[in-house]
Each structure stands twice: as C-alpha cells, then as structure tokens.
N, C-alpha and C positions, 0 to 999 in steps of 0.2 A: 372413534380412533383413528380410522383411515385418513380423517381430514388432516389430523395432526400431524400424520407420517407425511402427507403430501405437503402439507407445509413446509414441515422440517426438511424433507428433500429440497423441495424448489427453492426454497429459502437459502439452503447452503450452495445451491447451486448459483443461484444470483448472486449471493454475497460473494462466493469464489469468482464469479466473473468480473465482478466490482473490483476485487482484490487486484485480479490479475492486471487489468486494464490501470489502476491507480498505481501499482507499482511499474509497471512498464512506462507510464508516463512520467512519474517521479524519477525513474533511471534516465531517461532522455533528456529532462530538463537539467539534470547535475551534467550528464556529459555535455551538453550545450555551455552551460557554465564554465565547466572544465576548460572548453575550447577557446572560448572568450577568455579566459583567465591565462591561458597558453599564450595566446597572441597579444595580450596587454603585459605579460612579464618579460618581452623581448624573444621570444620563441626558443626556448632554452630545448634543445635534445629533439628527439622525435615527438611529432604530435599524438600519433595513436598509444605509443606508450605511456606520456603522461597522463593521457585520459585514461587507459586502463587502469593505471596506479590509483588515479582518484576514485575511480569506480569501484577498485577494491577495497580501498578507505569506506567507500559509502556503503558495501555489503555488510561492513561490522558496525554500522552507524545506529544511532538510537532512532533516527529518523525514519530508517528503514524498518525498525521494528513498530514503530507506531502505526504503520498502515494496517497492521494486525486489528487495530481497534475497528477497522471494518467489520469484523465478525462478532466483536465483543458488545459496541455500542447498540447497533439494531436488536438483538437479541434482548439485552436488557432493557432495551425501551418497550418492546413487545410483551415481554414478560411482565413488568411492572404496569402495563398497560391492563394484561390478562388478570394479574392480581388485583388492582383495583377494581375493575369490572365486578370481579366475581367476590370480593371480600369486604367490600366499604361501601 
C-alpha cells in the first residue's frame, strides 16, 4: 500500500511539474505570436497592452484547458495497464 501512495504522490508531483512547464511554454509561444501579429498589423496602439489583451483571451481559451490532459492521459494509461495486467 505504501508503494501505491508513493507512486501517487510522486506521480502527481511529476505531472504538476510537466503541467507548469507546458503551461508556461504555451503562454510564451502565444505571447510571441501576438508580438509578431502586432508588428505585422502596422503596430496599432501600445504593444504591451495588445499582448496583454491577447493573453487575457488566451486564458479563457479551450487550448489552455486542454493542457489539463497532462493529468488525465497518463493516469488513464497507467490504470489501463494495471487493469490489463491483473484481470486479462
């Protein structure tokens, strides 16, 4: 039982680290795209306010929510492997 608890704790910590890294990476990529879009559209207004407005839209987007699959997919795969190993 302790092995399962250790697997769950370290697995959660590892997946949390992966989630944070992927989330920060995705946000930085989106910010870079917004900066290039600002330059390509003739530089209307302030660059930082344009980027902040775009990132605010990004925070509510489906892409941001899809990053949560980092938690769901590995747990489902491990659960399937455990089930298949023990009951098939």
